[in-house]
Predicted model as a PDB file, atoms N, CA, C, CB and O in Angstrom, pLDDT in the B-factor column:
MODEL        1                                                                  
ATOM      1  N   MET A   1      80.702  93.719 108.611  1.00 53.00           N  
ATOM      2  CA  MET A   1      80.930  95.171 107.718  1.00 53.00           C  
ATOM      3  C   MET A   1      82.281  95.375 107.163  1.00 53.00           C  
ATOM      4  CB  MET A   1      80.692  96.515 108.628  1.00 53.00           C  
ATOM      5  O   MET A   1      83.380  95.006 107.576  1.00 53.00           O  
ATOM      6  N   GLU A   2      81.888  96.136 105.999  1.00 60.00           N  
ATOM      7  CA  GLU A   2      82.887  96.846 105.187  1.00 60.00           C  
ATOM      8  C   GLU A   2      83.366  98.373 105.292  1.00 60.00           C  
ATOM      9  CB  GLU A   2      82.431  96.711 103.978  1.00 60.00           C  
ATOM     10  O   GLU A   2      82.393  99.125 105.348  1.00 60.00           O  
ATOM     11  N   PHE A   3      84.497  98.979 105.329  1.00 58.00           N  
ATOM     12  CA  PHE A   3      84.490 100.186 105.410  1.00 58.00           C  
ATOM     13  C   PHE A   3      85.315 100.687 103.890  1.00 58.00           C  
ATOM     14  CB  PHE A   3      85.133 100.567 106.861  1.00 58.00           C  
ATOM     15  O   PHE A   3      86.374 100.192 103.503  1.00 58.00           O  
ATOM     16  N   GLU A   4      84.713 101.537 103.330  1.00 64.00           N  
ATOM     17  CA  GLU A   4      85.520 101.928 102.252  1.00 64.00           C  
ATOM     18  C   GLU A   4      86.235 102.877 102.060  1.00 64.00           C  
ATOM     19  CB  GLU A   4      85.038 101.996 101.460  1.00 64.00           C  
ATOM     20  O   GLU A   4      85.486 103.821 101.807  1.00 64.00           O  
ATOM     21  N   ASP A   5      87.466 103.259 102.023  1.00 67.00           N  
ATOM     22  CA  ASP A   5      88.233 103.940 101.772  1.00 67.00           C  
ATOM     23  C   ASP A   5      88.431 105.134 104.416  1.00 67.00           C  
ATOM     24  CB  ASP A   5      87.336 104.892  99.746  1.00 67.00           C  
ATOM     25  O   ASP A   5      88.529 106.224 104.980  1.00 67.00           O  
ATOM     26  N   ASN A   6      88.356 103.819 104.643  1.00 69.00           N  
ATOM     27  CA  ASN A   6      88.783 103.760 105.955  1.00 69.00           C  
ATOM     28  C   ASN A   6      87.275 104.521 106.277  1.00 69.00           C  
ATOM     29  CB  ASN A   6      90.435 104.549 106.388  1.00 69.00           C  
ATOM     30  O   ASN A   6      87.083 104.753 107.471  1.00 69.00           O  
ATOM     31  N   GLU A   7      86.858 104.678 105.912  1.00 76.00           N  
ATOM     32  CA  GLU A   7      85.255 105.334 106.336  1.00 76.00           C  
ATOM     33  C   GLU A   7      84.933 104.779 107.769  1.00 76.00           C  
ATOM     34  CB  GLU A   7      83.834 104.748 105.162  1.00 76.00           C  
ATOM     35  O   GLU A   7      85.489 103.712 108.028  1.00 76.00           O  
ATOM     36  N   MET A   8      84.153 105.305 108.718  1.00 72.00           N  
ATOM     37  CA  MET A   8      83.643 104.906 109.571  1.00 72.00           C  
ATOM     38  C   MET A   8      82.036 106.020 110.434  1.00 72.00           C  
ATOM     39  CB  MET A   8      84.977 104.621 110.292  1.00 72.00           C  
ATOM     40  O   MET A   8      81.913 107.237 110.571  1.00 72.00           O  
ATOM     41  N   GLU A   9      81.296 105.101 110.742  1.00 78.00           N  
ATOM     42  CA  GLU A   9      80.222 105.955 111.200  1.00 78.00           C  
ATOM     43  C   GLU A   9      80.278 105.505 112.305  1.00 78.00           C  
ATOM     44  CB  GLU A   9      78.912 105.976 110.610  1.00 78.00           C  
ATOM     45  O   GLU A   9      80.921 104.490 112.576  1.00 78.00           O  
ATOM     46  N   THR A  10      79.390 106.406 113.423  1.00 79.00           N  
ATOM     47  CA  THR A  10      79.024 106.358 114.467  1.00 79.00           C  
ATOM     48  C   THR A  10      78.275 104.645 115.354  1.00 79.00           C  
ATOM     49  CB  THR A  10      78.204 107.524 114.236  1.00 79.00           C  
ATOM     50  O   THR A  10      78.489 104.135 116.453  1.00 79.00           O  
ATOM     51  N   GLN A  11      77.294 104.214 114.059  1.00 79.00           N  
ATOM     52  CA  GLN A  11      76.517 103.409 114.081  1.00 79.00           C  
ATOM     53  C   GLN A  11      77.755 102.042 113.758  1.00 79.00           C  
ATOM     54  CB  GLN A  11      75.237 103.822 113.069  1.00 79.00           C  
ATOM     55  O   GLN A  11      77.381 100.892 113.528  1.00 79.00           O  
ATOM     56  N   ASP A  12      78.955 102.376 113.792  1.00 75.00           N  
ATOM     57  CA  ASP A  12      79.692 101.335 113.443  1.00 75.00           C  
ATOM     58  C   ASP A  12      80.273 100.573 114.474  1.00 75.00           C  
ATOM     59  CB  ASP A  12      80.578 101.717 112.662  1.00 75.00           C  
ATOM     60  O   ASP A  12      80.419  99.351 114.506  1.00 75.00           O  
ATOM     61  N   LEU A  13      80.606 101.459 115.358  1.00 84.00           N  
ATOM     62  CA  LEU A  13      80.868 101.390 116.933  1.00 84.00           C  
ATOM     63  C   LEU A  13      79.864 100.808 118.045  1.00 84.00           C  
ATOM     64  CB  LEU A  13      81.070 102.757 117.357  1.00 84.00           C  
ATOM     65  O   LEU A  13      78.661 100.866 118.297  1.00 84.00           O  
ATOM     66  N   TYR A  14      81.041 100.205 118.577  1.00 86.00           N  
ATOM     67  CA  TYR A  14      79.958  98.940 120.201  1.00 86.00           C  
ATOM     68  C   TYR A  14      81.189  99.357 121.390  1.00 86.00           C  
ATOM     69  CB  TYR A  14      79.948  96.080 119.836  1.00 86.00           C  
ATOM     70  O   TYR A  14      82.400  99.230 121.569  1.00 86.00           O  
ATOM     71  N   TYR A  15      79.999  99.924 122.031  1.00 89.00           N  
ATOM     72  CA  TYR A  15      80.305  99.957 123.363  1.00 89.00           C  
ATOM     73  C   TYR A  15      81.059  99.431 124.312  1.00 89.00           C  
ATOM     74  CB  TYR A  15      79.643  99.844 123.716  1.00 89.00           C  
ATOM     75  O   TYR A  15      80.527  98.557 124.997  1.00 89.00           O  
ATOM     76  N   VAL A  16      82.821  99.903 124.677  1.00 92.00           N  
ATOM     77  CA  VAL A  16      82.961  98.232 125.559  1.00 92.00           C  
ATOM     78  C   VAL A  16      83.031  98.806 126.424  1.00 92.00           C  
ATOM     79  CB  VAL A  16      84.140  97.007 125.478  1.00 92.00           C  
ATOM     80  O   VAL A  16      82.044  98.563 127.119  1.00 92.00           O  
ATOM     81  N   ALA A  17      83.773  99.631 126.955  1.00 95.00           N  
ATOM     82  CA  ALA A  17      83.817 100.178 128.442  1.00 95.00           C  
ATOM     83  C   ALA A  17      84.011 101.638 128.622  1.00 95.00           C  
ATOM     84  CB  ALA A  17      84.944  99.537 129.213  1.00 95.00           C  
ATOM     85  O   ALA A  17      84.366 102.523 127.844  1.00 95.00           O  
ATOM     86  N   PRO A  18      83.665 101.633 129.911  1.00 95.00           N  
ATOM     87  CA  PRO A  18      83.282 103.547 129.706  1.00 95.00           C  
ATOM     88  C   PRO A  18      85.022 104.423 129.996  1.00 95.00           C  
ATOM     89  CB  PRO A  18      81.695 104.303 131.570  1.00 95.00           C  
ATOM     90  O   PRO A  18      85.149 105.637 129.837  1.00 95.00           O  
ATOM     91  N   SER A  19      86.016 103.639 130.362  1.00 95.00           N  
ATOM     92  CA  SER A  19      87.761 104.123 129.987  1.00 95.00           C  
ATOM     93  C   SER A  19      87.875 103.592 129.439  1.00 95.00           C  
ATOM     94  CB  SER A  19      88.962 104.151 130.643  1.00 95.00           C  
ATOM     95  O   SER A  19      87.088 102.762 128.982  1.00 95.00           O  
ATOM     96  N   PHE A  20      89.063 103.826 129.164  1.00 95.00           N  
ATOM     97  CA  PHE A  20      90.072 103.028 128.922  1.00 95.00           C  
ATOM     98  C   PHE A  20      90.589 101.720 130.313  1.00 95.00           C  
ATOM     99  CB  PHE A  20      91.198 104.172 128.561  1.00 95.00           C  
ATOM    100  O   PHE A  20      90.395 100.506 130.384  1.00 95.00           O  
ATOM    101  N   ASP A  21      91.254 102.649 131.195  1.00 95.00           N  
ATOM    102  CA  ASP A  21      91.497 101.865 132.053  1.00 95.00           C  
ATOM    103  C   ASP A  21      90.583 100.650 132.197  1.00 95.00           C  
ATOM    104  CB  ASP A  21      91.585 102.554 133.053  1.00 95.00           C  
ATOM    105  O   ASP A  21      91.174  99.582 132.355  1.00 95.00           O  
ATOM    106  N   ASP A  22      88.944 100.612 132.164  1.00 95.00           N  
ATOM    107  CA  ASP A  22      88.106 100.189 132.611  1.00 95.00           C  
ATOM    108  C   ASP A  22      88.387  99.086 131.545  1.00 95.00           C  
ATOM    109  CB  ASP A  22      86.928 100.992 132.832  1.00 95.00           C  
ATOM    110  O   ASP A  22      88.200  97.954 131.990  1.00 95.00           O  
ATOM    111  N   PHE A  23      88.788  99.143 130.256  1.00 94.00           N  
ATOM    112  CA  PHE A  23      88.481  98.522 129.240  1.00 94.00           C  
ATOM    113  C   PHE A  23      90.027  97.711 129.409  1.00 94.00           C  
ATOM    114  CB  PHE A  23      88.013  99.494 127.868  1.00 94.00           C  
ATOM    115  O   PHE A  23      90.102  97.191 128.296  1.00 94.00           O  
ATOM    116  N   LEU A  24      90.543  97.544 129.707  1.00 94.00           N  
ATOM    117  CA  LEU A  24      92.523  97.353 129.830  1.00 94.00           C  
ATOM    118  C   LEU A  24      91.570  96.145 131.680  1.00 94.00           C  
ATOM    119  CB  LEU A  24      94.283 100.100 130.401  1.00 94.00           C  
ATOM    120  O   LEU A  24      91.762  94.945 131.484  1.00 94.00           O  
ATOM    121  N   GLN A  25      91.084  96.306 132.526  1.00 94.00           N  
ATOM    122  CA  GLN A  25      90.704  95.765 133.647  1.00 94.00           C  
ATOM    123  C   GLN A  25      90.072  94.576 133.082  1.00 94.00           C  
ATOM    124  CB  GLN A  25      89.875  96.639 134.524  1.00 94.00           C  
ATOM    125  O   GLN A  25      90.315  93.651 133.858  1.00 94.00           O  
ATOM    126  N   MET A  26      89.480  94.228 132.244  1.00 93.00           N  
ATOM    127  CA  MET A  26      88.451  93.375 131.423  1.00 93.00           C  
ATOM    128  C   MET A  26      89.104  92.119 130.758  1.00 93.00           C  
ATOM    129  CB  MET A  26      87.784  94.281 130.238  1.00 93.00           C  
ATOM    130  O   MET A  26      88.828  90.927 130.623  1.00 93.00           O  
ATOM    131  N   ILE A  27      90.025  92.911 130.437  1.00 92.00           N  
ATOM    132  CA  ILE A  27      91.281  91.304 129.594  1.00 92.00           C  
ATOM    133  C   ILE A  27      91.720  90.515 130.847  1.00 92.00           C  
ATOM    134  CB  ILE A  27      93.318  91.950 128.603  1.00 92.00           C  
ATOM    135  O   ILE A  27      91.900  90.889 132.006  1.00 92.00           O  
ATOM    136  N   LYS A  28      91.854  89.130 130.170  1.00 86.00           N  
ATOM    137  CA  LYS A  28      91.883  88.069 131.000  1.00 86.00           C  
ATOM    138  C   LYS A  28      92.790  87.555 130.046  1.00 86.00           C  
ATOM    139  CB  LYS A  28      90.570  87.290 131.435  1.00 86.00           C  
ATOM    140  O   LYS A  28      92.618  87.782 128.849  1.00 86.00           O  
ATOM    141  N   PRO A  29      93.786  86.851 130.485  1.00 85.00           N  
ATOM    142  CA  PRO A  29      94.614  85.825 129.944  1.00 85.00           C  
ATOM    143  C   PRO A  29      93.499  84.643 129.686  1.00 85.00           C  
ATOM    144  CB  PRO A  29      95.906  85.407 131.012  1.00 85.00           C  
ATOM    145  O   PRO A  29      92.665  84.096 130.408  1.00 85.00           O  
ATOM    146  N   TYR A  30      93.914  84.506 128.219  1.00 81.00           N  
ATOM    147  CA  TYR A  30      92.895  83.292 127.261  1.00 81.00           C  
ATOM    148  C   TYR A  30      93.653  81.739 127.933  1.00 81.00           C  
ATOM    149  CB  TYR A  30      93.249  83.467 124.895  1.00 81.00           C  
ATOM    150  O   TYR A  30      94.793  81.330 128.152  1.00 81.00           O  
ATOM    151  N   ASP A  31      92.256  81.233 128.080  1.00 80.00           N  
ATOM    152  CA  ASP A  31      92.134  79.389 128.509  1.00 80.00           C  
ATOM    153  C   ASP A  31      91.320  78.900 127.447  1.00 80.00           C  
ATOM    154  CB  ASP A  31      91.241  78.884 130.167  1.00 80.00           C  
ATOM    155  O   ASP A  31      90.144  79.214 127.263  1.00 80.00           O  
ATOM    156  N   PRO A  32      92.289  77.781 126.458  1.00 75.00           N  
ATOM    157  CA  PRO A  32      91.221  77.568 125.738  1.00 75.00           C  
ATOM    158  C   PRO A  32      90.419  76.265 126.488  1.00 75.00           C  
ATOM    159  CB  PRO A  32      91.686  77.349 124.213  1.00 75.00           C  
ATOM    160  O   PRO A  32      89.523  75.717 125.848  1.00 75.00           O  
ATOM    161  N   GLU A  33      90.712  75.841 127.679  1.00 80.00           N  
ATOM    162  CA  GLU A  33      89.818  75.007 128.763  1.00 80.00           C  
ATOM    163  C   GLU A  33      89.092  75.665 128.344  1.00 80.00           C  
ATOM    164  CB  GLU A  33      89.916  74.855 130.301  1.00 80.00           C  
ATOM    165  O   GLU A  33      88.544  75.294 127.305  1.00 80.00           O  
ATOM    166  N   GLU A  34      88.738  76.899 128.903  1.00 79.00           N  
ATOM    167  CA  GLU A  34      87.369  78.046 129.512  1.00 79.00           C  
ATOM    168  C   GLU A  34      86.950  78.167 128.368  1.00 79.00           C  
ATOM    169  CB  GLU A  34      87.625  79.694 130.294  1.00 79.00           C  
ATOM    170  O   GLU A  34      85.788  77.802 128.191  1.00 79.00           O  
ATOM    171  N   ASP A  35      87.370  78.464 127.720  1.00 75.00           N  
ATOM    172  CA  ASP A  35      86.076  79.828 126.211  1.00 75.00           C  
ATOM    173  C   ASP A  35      85.802  78.278 125.405  1.00 75.00           C  
ATOM    174  CB  ASP A  35      87.491  81.808 124.404  1.00 75.00           C  
ATOM    175  O   ASP A  35      86.338  77.197 125.165  1.00 75.00           O  
ATOM    176  N   ASP A  36      84.556  79.066 125.203  1.00 78.00           N  
ATOM    177  CA  ASP A  36      84.161  78.307 124.184  1.00 78.00           C  
ATOM    178  C   ASP A  36      83.807  78.157 122.575  1.00 78.00           C  
ATOM    179  CB  ASP A  36      83.506  78.116 124.597  1.00 78.00           C  
ATOM    180  O   ASP A  36      82.653  78.169 122.148  1.00 78.00           O  
ATOM    181  N   LEU A  37      84.900  78.024 121.813  1.00 76.00           N  
ATOM    182  CA  LEU A  37      85.130  78.811 120.617  1.00 76.00           C  
ATOM    183  C   LEU A  37      84.410  77.714 119.227  1.00 76.00           C  
ATOM    184  CB  LEU A  37      87.052  79.162 120.507  1.00 76.00           C  
ATOM    185  O   LEU A  37      84.874  77.435 118.121  1.00 76.00           O  
ATOM    186  N   ASP A  38      83.023  77.280 119.957  1.00 80.00           N  
ATOM    187  CA  ASP A  38      82.752  76.508 118.495  1.00 80.00           C  
ATOM    188  C   ASP A  38      82.080  77.988 117.822  1.00 80.00           C  
ATOM    189  CB  ASP A  38      81.397  74.803 118.564  1.00 80.00           C  
ATOM    190  O   ASP A  38      81.583  79.012 118.289  1.00 80.00           O  
ATOM    191  N   GLY A  39      82.382  77.448 116.460  1.00 81.00           N  
ATOM    192  CA  GLY A  39      81.322  78.411 115.366  1.00 81.00           C  
ATOM    193  C   GLY A  39      82.260  79.195 115.012  1.00 81.00           C  
ATOM    194  O   GLY A  39      81.934  79.813 113.999  1.00 81.00           O  
ATOM    195  N   TYR A  40      83.572  79.527 115.491  1.00 82.00           N  
ATOM    196  CA  TYR A  40      84.788  80.403 114.814  1.00 82.00           C  
ATOM    197  C   TYR A  40      85.598  80.679 113.989  1.00 82.00           C  
ATOM    198  CB  TYR A  40      85.353  80.488 115.093  1.00 82.00           C  
ATOM    199  O   TYR A  40      86.444  81.263 114.666  1.00 82.00           O  
ATOM    200  N   GLU A  41      86.068  80.673 112.648  1.00 82.00           N  
ATOM    201  CA  GLU A  41      86.935  79.888 112.191  1.00 82.00           C  
ATOM    202  C   GLU A  41      87.499  80.784 111.836  1.00 82.00           C  
ATOM    203  CB  GLU A  41      86.722  78.929 111.412  1.00 82.00           C  
ATOM    204  O   GLU A  41      86.876  81.828 111.650  1.00 82.00           O  
ATOM    205  N   GLY A  42      89.074  80.713 111.576  1.00 82.00           N  
ATOM    206  CA  GLY A  42      89.774  82.089 110.773  1.00 82.00           C  
ATOM    207  C   GLY A  42      89.668  81.456 109.584  1.00 82.00           C  
ATOM    208  O   GLY A  42      89.673  80.259 109.293  1.00 82.00           O  
ATOM    209  N   GLU A  43      89.536  82.817 108.697  1.00 83.00           N  
ATOM    210  CA  GLU A  43      89.522  82.540 107.359  1.00 83.00           C  
ATOM    211  C   GLU A  43      90.485  82.978 106.659  1.00 83.00           C  
ATOM    212  CB  GLU A  43      88.540  82.901 106.825  1.00 83.00           C  
ATOM    213  O   GLU A  43      90.612  82.726 105.461  1.00 83.00           O  
ATOM    214  N   GLU A  44      91.485  83.878 107.522  1.00 85.00           N  
ATOM    215  CA  GLU A  44      92.709  84.792 106.420  1.00 85.00           C  
ATOM    216  C   GLU A  44      93.926  84.610 107.783  1.00 85.00           C  
ATOM    217  CB  GLU A  44      92.136  87.163 105.834  1.00 85.00           C  
ATOM    218  O   GLU A  44      93.604  83.698 108.545  1.00 85.00           O  
ATOM    219  N   VAL A  45      94.717  85.049 108.017  1.00 86.00           N  
ATOM    220  CA  VAL A  45      95.415  85.387 108.712  1.00 86.00           C  
ATOM    221  C   VAL A  45      97.483  85.951 107.726  1.00 86.00           C  
ATOM    222  CB  VAL A  45      95.117  84.034 109.817  1.00 86.00           C  
ATOM    223  O   VAL A  45      98.293  85.460 106.940  1.00 86.00           O  
ATOM    224  N   TRP A  46      97.324  86.974 108.399  1.00 89.00           N  
ATOM    225  CA  TRP A  46      98.899  87.709 107.435  1.00 89.00           C  
ATOM    226  C   TRP A  46      99.915  87.656 109.143  1.00 89.00           C  
ATOM    227  CB  TRP A  46      98.541  90.292 106.449  1.00 89.00           C  
ATOM    228  O   TRP A  46      99.532  87.621 110.312  1.00 89.00           O  
ATOM    229  N   ILE A  47     101.040  87.671 108.629  1.00 91.00           N  
ATOM    230  CA  ILE A  47     102.054  88.229 109.002  1.00 91.00           C  
ATOM    231  C   ILE A  47     103.230  88.483 108.544  1.00 91.00           C  
ATOM    232  CB  ILE A  47     102.198  87.883 109.692  1.00 91.00           C  
ATOM    233  O   ILE A  47     103.758  87.997 107.544  1.00 91.00           O  
ATOM    234  N   ASP A  48     103.931  89.761 109.764  1.00 94.00           N  
ATOM    235  CA  ASP A  48     104.779  90.362 108.542  1.00 94.00           C  
ATOM    236  C   ASP A  48     105.507  89.354 108.553  1.00 94.00           C  
ATOM    237  CB  ASP A  48     105.582  91.771 108.595  1.00 94.00           C  
ATOM    238  O   ASP A  48     105.275  88.519 109.428  1.00 94.00           O  
ATOM    239  N   PRO A  49     106.694  89.092 107.520  1.00 94.00           N  
ATOM    240  CA  PRO A  49     107.617  88.142 107.136  1.00 94.00           C  
ATOM    241  C   PRO A  49     108.804  88.304 107.822  1.00 94.00           C  
ATOM    242  CB  PRO A  49     107.842  88.150 105.804  1.00 94.00           C  
ATOM    243  O   PRO A  49     109.690  87.503 108.120  1.00 94.00           O  
ATOM    244  N   ASP A  50     108.585  90.124 108.122  1.00 95.00           N  
ATOM    245  CA  ASP A  50     110.413  89.918 109.187  1.00 95.00           C  
ATOM    246  C   ASP A  50     109.930  89.726 110.446  1.00 95.00           C  
ATOM    247  CB  ASP A  50     111.744  91.546 109.372  1.00 95.00           C  
ATOM    248  O   ASP A  50     110.733  89.177 111.200  1.00 95.00           O  
ATOM    249  N   PHE A  51     108.737  90.041 110.970  1.00 94.00           N  
ATOM    250  CA  PHE A  51     108.817  89.661 112.613  1.00 94.00           C  
ATOM    251  C   PHE A  51     108.277  88.171 112.472  1.00 94.00           C  
ATOM    252  CB  PHE A  51     107.695  90.761 113.811  1.00 94.00           C  
ATOM    253  O   PHE A  51     108.103  87.552 113.522  1.00 94.00           O  
ATOM    254  N   LEU A  52     108.037  87.630 111.430  1.00 93.00           N  
ATOM    255  CA  LEU A  52     108.084  85.926 112.022  1.00 93.00           C  
ATOM    256  C   LEU A  52     109.842  85.637 111.392  1.00 93.00           C  
ATOM    257  CB  LEU A  52     106.435  84.489 110.961  1.00 93.00           C  
ATOM    258  O   LEU A  52     110.255  85.159 112.448  1.00 93.00           O  
ATOM    259  N   LYS A  53     110.468  85.618 110.921  1.00 93.00           N  
ATOM    260  CA  LYS A  53     111.331  85.245 111.040  1.00 93.00           C  
ATOM    261  C   LYS A  53     112.522  85.722 112.350  1.00 93.00           C  
ATOM    262  CB  LYS A  53     111.495  85.350 109.898  1.00 93.00           C  
ATOM    263  O   LYS A  53     113.634  85.209 112.474  1.00 93.00           O  
ATOM    264  N   GLU A  54     111.814  87.081 113.454  1.00 93.00           N  
ATOM    265  CA  GLU A  54     112.110  86.967 114.678  1.00 93.00           C  
ATOM    266  C   GLU A  54     111.491  86.243 115.766  1.00 93.00           C  
ATOM    267  CB  GLU A  54     112.170  87.923 114.950  1.00 93.00           C  
ATOM    268  O   GLU A  54     111.937  85.884 116.856  1.00 93.00           O  
ATOM    269  N   LEU A  55     110.407  86.119 115.241  1.00 92.00           N  
ATOM    270  CA  LEU A  55     109.604  84.892 116.415  1.00 92.00           C  
ATOM    271  C   LEU A  55     110.745  83.048 115.794  1.00 92.00           C  
ATOM    272  CB  LEU A  55     106.826  84.702 115.739  1.00 92.00           C  
ATOM    273  O   LEU A  55     111.255  82.235 116.565  1.00 92.00           O  
ATOM    274  N   LYS A  56     110.757  83.015 114.508  1.00 92.00           N  
ATOM    275  CA  LYS A  56     111.824  81.647 114.062  1.00 92.00           C  
ATOM    276  C   LYS A  56     113.230  81.866 114.935  1.00 92.00           C  
ATOM    277  CB  LYS A  56     112.309  81.659 112.079  1.00 92.00           C  
ATOM    278  O   LYS A  56     113.780  81.067 115.692  1.00 92.00           O  
ATOM    279  N   ASP A  57     113.621  83.213 114.574  1.00 94.00           N  
ATOM    280  CA  ASP A  57     114.689  83.231 114.985  1.00 94.00           C  
ATOM    281  C   ASP A  57     115.407  82.620 116.654  1.00 94.00           C  
ATOM    282  CB  ASP A  57     114.744  84.440 114.704  1.00 94.00           C  
ATOM    283  O   ASP A  57     116.288  81.863 117.062  1.00 94.00           O  
ATOM    284  N   LYS A  58     114.431  83.462 117.140  1.00 93.00           N  
ATOM    285  CA  LYS A  58     114.082  83.527 118.763  1.00 93.00           C  
ATOM    286  C   LYS A  58     113.505  82.051 119.582  1.00 93.00           C  
ATOM    287  CB  LYS A  58     112.768  84.741 118.921  1.00 93.00           C  
ATOM    288  O   LYS A  58     113.358  82.023 120.804  1.00 93.00           O  
ATOM    289  N   GLY A  59     113.279  81.113 118.873  1.00 90.00           N  
ATOM    290  CA  GLY A  59     112.777  80.164 118.735  1.00 90.00           C  
ATOM    291  C   GLY A  59     111.299  79.724 119.258  1.00 90.00           C  
ATOM    292  O   GLY A  59     110.958  78.593 119.604  1.00 90.00           O  
ATOM    293  N   LEU A  60     110.583  80.796 119.229  1.00 88.00           N  
ATOM    294  CA  LEU A  60     109.395  80.695 120.064  1.00 88.00           C  
ATOM    295  C   LEU A  60     108.136  80.135 118.615  1.00 88.00           C  
ATOM    296  CB  LEU A  60     109.043  82.556 121.009  1.00 88.00           C  
ATOM    297  O   LEU A  60     106.923  80.341 118.633  1.00 88.00           O  
ATOM    298  N   LEU A  61     108.766  79.564 117.724  1.00 83.00           N  
ATOM    299  CA  LEU A  61     108.018  79.117 116.708  1.00 83.00           C  
ATOM    300  C   LEU A  61     108.775  77.636 115.721  1.00 83.00           C  
ATOM    301  CB  LEU A  61     107.803  80.542 115.822  1.00 83.00           C  
ATOM    302  O   LEU A  61     109.892  77.375 115.274  1.00 83.00           O  
ATOM    303  N   ASP A  62     107.475  76.983 115.738  1.00 73.00           N  
ATOM    304  CA  ASP A  62     108.654  75.630 114.775  1.00 73.00           C  
ATOM    305  C   ASP A  62     109.048  76.307 113.682  1.00 73.00           C  
ATOM    306  CB  ASP A  62     107.870  73.966 114.045  1.00 73.00           C  
ATOM    307  O   ASP A  62     109.790  75.771 112.859  1.00 73.00           O  
TER     308      ASP A  62                                                      
ENDMDL                                                                          
END                                                                             
């Protein structure tokens, strides 16, 4: 799905939950032992350089 000029149409939307509270209740901690991610690959990742530096300064990343 590609959007030009940040345009979105109704058929591009997916129903997730009847309310935002219901959506929040659906969120669960990620467990790599439980979740099957076969077939999913990240193509590209970007992180803000300032945020990356902050994470490294706090010792949260190697």
